[in-house]
Each structure stands twice: as structure tokens, then as C-alpha cells.
GUNUGU-401561 format. One record per residue: x, y, z of N, C-alpha, C in turn. Coordinates in steps of 0.05 Angstrom, whole numbers. Atoms other than C-alpha are relative to their C-alpha. Layout:
BEGIN
ATOM     n_X     n_Y     n_Z    ca_X    ca_Y    ca_Z     c_X     c_Y     c_Z
ATOM       X       Y       Z       X       Y       Z       X       Y       Z
...
END
This chain:
BEGIN
ATOM     n_X     n_Y     n_Z    ca_X    ca_Y    ca_Z     c_X     c_Y     c_Z
ATOM      18      -4      21    -235    -927     562      -1      29      -8
ATOM       0     -29       7    -236    -851     566      25       8     -15
ATOM     -24      -7      14    -164    -848     544      -1      -9     -29
ATOM       3      10      28    -180    -889     481     -17      19     -15
ATOM      19     -19      13    -237    -841     464      15      26      -6
ATOM     -14     -25       3    -193    -780     474      22      -3     -22
ATOM     -20       5      20    -137    -810     433     -12      -2     -28
ATOM      13       2      26    -185    -828     377      -9      27     -11
ATOM       9     -27       8    -214    -758     376      23      17      -8
ATOM     -24     -16       7    -145    -727     375      11      -9     -27
ATOM      -9      11      26    -124    -772     317     -18      10     -23
ATOM      20      -9      20    -188    -754     279       4      30      -6
ATOM      -3     -29       3    -177    -679     291      26       6     -16
ATOM     -26      -4      14    -104    -684     267      -3      -7     -30
ATOM       4       8      28    -125    -721     203     -17      21     -14
ATOM      17     -20      13    -179    -669     189      16      25      -6
ATOM     -16     -23       5    -129    -612     196      20      -4     -23
ATOM     -19       7      22     -78    -646     151     -13       0     -27
ATOM      13       2      26    -127    -661      96     -11      27      -8
ATOM      10     -26       7    -157    -591     100      23      18     -10
ATOM     -22     -17       9     -88    -559      92      10      -6     -28
ATOM     -10       7      26     -73    -597      28     -22      -1     -21
ATOM      22       4      19    -141    -595      -4      -4      23     -20
ATOM       4     -23      17    -138    -526     -36      26      11     -11
ATOM     -23     -13      11     -90    -492     -82       1      28      12
ATOM      -1     -26     -12     -65    -423     -59     -20      20     -13
ATOM      19     -18      14    -109    -389    -112     -28      -5      11
ATOM      27       6     -10    -171    -424     -84      -3       8      28
ATOM       4      -4     -29    -157    -414     -11      -4      29       8
ATOM       3     -28      -6    -151    -338     -12      14       7      26
ATOM     -14      -4     -25    -105    -344      49      29      10      -5
ATOM     -27      -8       2     -34    -323      63      15     -18     -19
ATOM     -15      15      20      14    -344       8     -12       2     -27
ATOM      12      -3      27     -35    -330     -48      11      25     -13
ATOM     -13     -22      14      -9    -284    -101     -16      26       4
ATOM      11     -27      -2     -21    -209     -92      -4      10     -29
ATOM       6      -8      27     -55    -186    -156      13      28      -7
ATOM     -11     -27       5     -25    -115    -148      30      -1      -5
ATOM     -29       2       3      47    -140    -149       6      -9     -29
ATOM      -8       7      27      80    -142    -217      16     -26       0
ATOM     -15      26       2     102    -212    -236      12      -2     -28
ATOM     -15       4      25     149    -235    -290     -14     -22     -16
ATOM       9      22      17     129    -277    -349      24     -19      -2
ATOM     -23      18      -2     174    -337    -335      -4     -24     -18
ATOM       2      24      16     188    -390    -386       1     -25      18
ATOM       1      25     -16     178    -462    -362      28      -6      10
ATOM     -27       6      -9     254    -471    -359      18      23     -11
ATOM     -17     -22       8     299    -410    -359      29      -7       5
ATOM     -29       4      -4     373    -400    -348       5     -15      26
ATOM      -5      13     -26     372    -418    -275     -26      -5      15
ATOM      26       2     -14     297    -417    -257     -18     -20     -14
ATOM      21      18      11     246    -473    -267     -27      14       4
ATOM      26     -13      -2     183    -433    -281     -23     -19       4
ATOM      21      20      -3     143    -496    -284      -5      -8      29
ATOM       2       9     -28     158    -514    -211       7      21      20
ATOM      -4     -22     -18     178    -447    -182      24      -1      18
ATOM     -25       2     -16     248    -463    -157      24       3     -20
ATOM     -23       0      18     319    -455    -184       4     -28     -12
ATOM      -4      26      15     335    -509    -236      18     -19      16
ATOM     -19      18     -14     393    -535    -193     -13     -14      24
ATOM      14      11     -23     343    -550    -137     -25     -15      -7
ATOM      26      11       9     285    -577    -179       1     -30      -2
ATOM       1      29       0     276    -650    -160     -22     -11     -18
ATOM      21       9      18     214    -654    -204      11      -2     -28
ATOM     -12       1      27     257    -641    -266      25     -18       0
ATOM     -25      15      -2     323    -672    -243      -4     -22      21
ATOM       6      23     -18     306    -740    -214      24      -9      16
ATOM     -24       7     -16     378    -748    -191       0      14      27
ATOM       1     -15     -25     362    -698    -135     -19     -13      20
ATOM      21      12     -18     305    -741    -106      13     -13      24
ATOM     -13      14     -22     351    -785     -65      12      19      21
ATOM     -12     -20     -18     386    -724     -35     -22      11      19
ATOM      22     -11     -17     320    -694     -11     -12     -21      19
ATOM      11      22     -17     294    -761      15      19      -7      22
ATOM     -20       7     -21     359    -774      53      -1      21      22
ATOM       2     -21     -21     349    -707      89     -27      -1      14
ATOM      27       1     -12     277    -726     106     -18      22     -11
ATOM      15     -22      12     252    -671      60     -15     -11     -24
ATOM      15      12      22     199    -707      20     -30      -1       6
ATOM      30       1      -3     123    -699      11      -9     -25     -17
ATOM       8      24      13      99    -769      -5     -26       4     -16
ATOM      26      -4      13      29    -745     -23       3      14     -27
ATOM      -3     -15      25      53    -697     -78      26      -6     -15
ATOM     -23      10      14     118    -732     -97      20      22      -7
ATOM     -20     -22       4     166    -673     -88      11       6      27
ATOM     -10      -8     -26     210    -644     -34     -21      15      16
ATOM      19     -14     -18     169    -621      26       5      30      -1
ATOM      -7     -28       0     207    -555      24      -9      14     -26
ATOM       9     -11      26     182    -546     -48     -29      -7      -5
ATOM      28       7       3     111    -571     -36     -18      24       6
ATOM      16     -24      -3      72    -508     -48     -30      -7       1
ATOM      28       9      -3       7    -549     -49      -6      -2      30
ATOM       4       3     -29      14    -566      25       6      26      15
ATOM      -8     -25     -14      47    -500      44       6      22     -20
ATOM      -4     -22      19      37    -442      -5      21      20       8
ATOM     -19     -19     -10      80    -397      39      29      -9      -5
ATOM     -28      10       5     141    -442      24      11      13     -26
ATOM      -9     -12      25     143    -409     -45      14      26       4
ATOM     -11     -27      -5     162    -342     -14      30       0       0
ATOM     -30      -1      -1     235    -360      -1      12      -3     -28
ATOM     -10       3      27     244    -382     -73      -7      25     -16
ATOM       9     -24      15     205    -322    -100      19      24       8
ATOM     -19     -21      -9     251    -276     -58      26      -1     -15
ATOM     -25       3      15     312    -304     -93      -4       9     -29
ATOM       6      -8      27     279    -294    -161      -2      31      -2
ATOM       5     -29       0     258    -223    -144      26      15       4
ATOM     -26     -13      -4     328    -205    -119      16       1     -26
ATOM     -15       1      25     356    -225    -186     -13      16     -23
ATOM      14     -12      22     303    -198    -233     -17      25       6
ATOM      16     -24      -8     266    -144    -193     -30      -4      -3
ATOM      28       6       2     199    -178    -204      -5     -27      14
ATOM       7      26     -12     162    -234    -169      -7     -20     -22
ATOM       8      20      20     155    -299    -208     -29      -8       5
ATOM      27      10      -5      85    -326    -219       1     -26      16
ATOM       2      24     -15      62    -381    -173      -2     -24     -19
ATOM       1      23      17      75    -449    -205     -28     -12       0
ATOM      27      11       3      13    -486    -230      -4     -25      16
ATOM       3      25     -16      27    -551    -193      21      -3      20
END
């Protein structure tokens, strides 16, 4: 009986942590991964030469724009079912994931891209 209670409490705690992590956008949370207001960012069009400004990743990797990529990400187990995008590109669940894509953009243009809206 004690084991069932401990397991139930552990499951409840894990569910609370998961829902808390996805409940706020990076701008609302004020935690790591939120944009630094002092850093100069670029004005990025929604779809540029190689960058999807709408989703904050290179166009060639944007499964939200190119639905043909969805199967590739799902086959690798890289999929956020809650937000319907690759887990590696789910900045809602993990705002810090944006950093690796922003670094690529900054290396090319010398400025940080703005955080995508969704």
C-alpha cells in the first residue's frame, strides 16, 4: 500500500513539473532562454533566403512550413505531440533550444534573430 502511494505521488509530481515547464512562453517566464533586451536583434522577415523567421529555424529544417519533413523528425523520435513540431524545435517547452539555431543565424549575419512568436 505504501508503494502505491509513493508511486502515485511521484507520478503527480512529474505531471506538475511537465505542465509547469510548458505553461509559459519565454517572454513570460523571465528565466534562462528569454531574450536579452540589450542584445541587438535583426528584423527578420517571416521567410528569408535560408531562415524561417516565423519559426526561428533554417528553412531546410522547418517542419512547420515543410510538412514533408514531419516524417523524418517523427522517425527519429524528435516530435513534441503537444505543440505539433519537432521536439528539438519546440521553444515553447524548452526556450533554450532556440540558442543553437540563433547561434547559426548570428554567425551568418552578426546579429541575433528575434525569438519566434510561436
